[in-house]
Structures are given as structure tokens and as C-alpha cells.
N, C-alpha and C positions, 0 to 999 in steps of 0.2 A: 504494500500500500504506500501511498504518498504522504505528503505533509501539507496540512492546511493550518496556517497561523493567522488568527484574526485578533488584532489588538495587542499582541505580545507573544512571547515564546513560553515554554513550559515553566511555570512558577515564576515568570518574569525574568528568566535567565536570558543571556545573550544580549545582542544590541538592537533587537527589534523595538522600534518606537512603541511606547505603551499608550493605549487608548484610555480615555476617561469613561466613555460609554460605548458598549457593544450591544447590538440588538439583533438576534436571530428570530425572525417572526415564525409563528405557528404556520406549518405547511412548507416551510423551507427545509432543505436537506443538505447535509454535507456527508460525503462518502469517501473515506480514505482506505477502503478495504483492498486487500490483495485480490487479484482476479484469477489466479491459477494456483501456484504453490508459493507460499511465502507468508511473512508476518504482516499483520495489519499495520497501518500507518499511524501517524500522530495528528490529532486535531486539538487545537487550543483556541478557546474563546476567552479572552483575557481583558480585563480593565485593571488599571493600577490599584492594587489592594491597599496601598499606603495613602491613597487620596480619598478622603471622606466623601467626596462627591461622585466617586466612580461606581458604576453599576453595570453588571453583565446580565442580559436577559437572553436565555437560551430556551426557546419554546418549540423548536422544530425537531428534526430527526438527525442524529449524528451516529455514523457507523465507522468503525475501524476494525473490521472483521478479518480473520485469517483467510487464506485462500481455501477453496473447496478441496484442494488436493494436498493440503498440509500447511503447517505453520502455526504460529501463536497469534492471539489477538493483540491488537495495538493499544494505544494510549489515547484517552480523551480527557481533556481538562476544561472545566467551566469555572472560572474564578473571577472575583471582583470584590471590592469592599462590601457592596450589597449585591446579592445574587438572586435571580428569579429564574427557576427552572421548571415552572409550572407546566406540566404536560409534556415535558421533553421525552423523546424516545432515544434510548442509548443502546448500542450493541457493540461489544468488542469480543464477540465469541469466536471460538474455534471448535470445529468438529473433530479435528485430529491432533490437537495440541492443547496448550494452556490458554484459558481465557485471558483477555487483557484487563485494563483498569480504567475506571472513571474516577477522576479526582475533582472534588469540589472544595474550594479554598476561599471562603469568605470570612468575615468576622461575625461572631454571635449567630448561632444557627438554631432554629426551631424546627424540629421534625414533627409535623402534624398535618393531618389531612384537611382541616377546616381553616387553614391559614390563608390570609390574603396579604398582598402588599399594597394596601389601600393608601399608604402615604405617598406612593408614586403617582405622578400625573403625566398625561400626554396632551400637549396642546400645540397645534400647528406643526405637528411632526416632530416635536422636541420632547424627549423624556426628561423629567425632573425627578431624580431619585430622592427618596427620603433617607433620614438617618436611622431608620428602623432596622432591626436585624433581618437576616435572610431566613426565608421560610422554604423548607423542602418537604414536599408531600411524601408521607410514608408510602403511599401507593406507588409513586414514581420510583422510590428507592427499591421497593419490593420487585417491581417489574424489571428494573435495570439489573438487579442481582440475579435474574434468570440468565443473563448473557454477559456479565462482566463482574469483576471484583470492584467494589466501591470503597473509596476512601473519602471521608469528610474530615477536614482539618481546619483549625482556626489559628490565626497568626498571633504574634506577641507584641507587635508595635503599632497597634491600631490608633489612628487619630480619632478624636471625638470621644464618645462615652462607651464604645464597645469594649467588652471585657474578655472576649475570647472563650465564651462558654458554648457548649452544645446541650440542647434540651431535647429529650425524646418524649413527646407528648402523645404519640400514637404507637400502637404495636407494630413491630417489624417481624416478618416471618417469610422464610424462603428455604429452598431445598438444595442450593448449590452455591458455590463461589464464596468469597470472603468479604465481610464488611469490617472496615476499620474506622473507628471514631477516635480522633486524635485532637484533643482540645488543649490550647495553651493554658487555659485556666481550669475550669471544672466541667464534668459531664454529669448531667442529671437525667436519670432514666426513671420515668413514671409509669411506663407500660412495658409489657413483656417483649423481649427480643428472643425469637425462636428460630433455630436453624436445624434442619435435618439433612441426612445424606452425607 
């Protein structure tokens, strides 16, 4: 698979100029999958996590799958100081190798199905992000875990009032792959996390 970089490189590395706002609309798709034999590619949707005004909205379909004749799944990252991945479709699967990874790297994360990002506004084609934390639907995580390992991490040098916590307010349950929650500060789990297989 190939490489698709939008707004920055993996976790802000390298010399790619970093965006303040990145928007992938619902219905849009990015596919960096291998087409024959080989590993899936790398897809990064990034806005500067150190800028309190930065927001990444990834609401489409992102794939970095291994080739049908062999290889490992690729790497997908959606990161920003504020992150909206409502309804995103993720796949970094491999049928003959190891599944790849989806990395989410905002500040302050709430995992819950009834969450909204109501503090954000859209006017005349311009998104204005709120200072609110990032919300990730547990249903989106459960679906993604069917075809990728998932890592949710928070940073340690946040501007503003974010404290680097992860809150699990809805149950998580899946039957394959690995979920990693890595908070700079605290992880609060209020509902069961169940994995089988």
C-alpha cells in the first residue's frame, strides 16, 4: 500500500507542515491498501495537537489493508487537539498476516455512544472547534476492533485546560485484535471492557 498524509506525518514527526484543521467528510474515502501481496500502507489525518484551536474531523472511510495474497495490515492515525471520528469506518486487516493499527491521539477522551461535539460550529464552510474534549463512540471502536488493533492515547503538554484523561462511559466488547488505552494522566472505566478469542 501507499502513503497518504493529510495535515502532518505520523504523530507529527518529520517536516510535513502541520494543519490547524483537517476535515474528512462523511462519504469520502481514503484507501492505502496493498493490491496483491504486501503490507498495507500508512494514512495520517493530523492537526497540530499542541495548538488548542486544532481539530481533526474524520467521518469517512479509511483503509490500509494487507494484500489479498499476503502481508500485514498498515497504519492509520487520526489525531488532533480535538478529534471527531463520529461514524468513521476503519480497516487495517489482513487475511494472511497480522492486522494493522488505528491510532487516535487527542487530549481528554470520552468513550461513549451518546456523545456529541455540540461546541463545534460550521458557518460559511468554516469549522470553529470548541475547547471541549474529544468524544469517540464505543460502537465505532467496537467495529474498528473487528479489523484493526486500536490505540487511544493522550498527550502530556496540552494547552488550555485539558488534563490528558481517558473516560470509558460505555461498554466495549469485541472478539479479536488488541485495544490499548494509554493516558498521560488517568483512565476511568465505568462500564465493562470484554474481549474474547
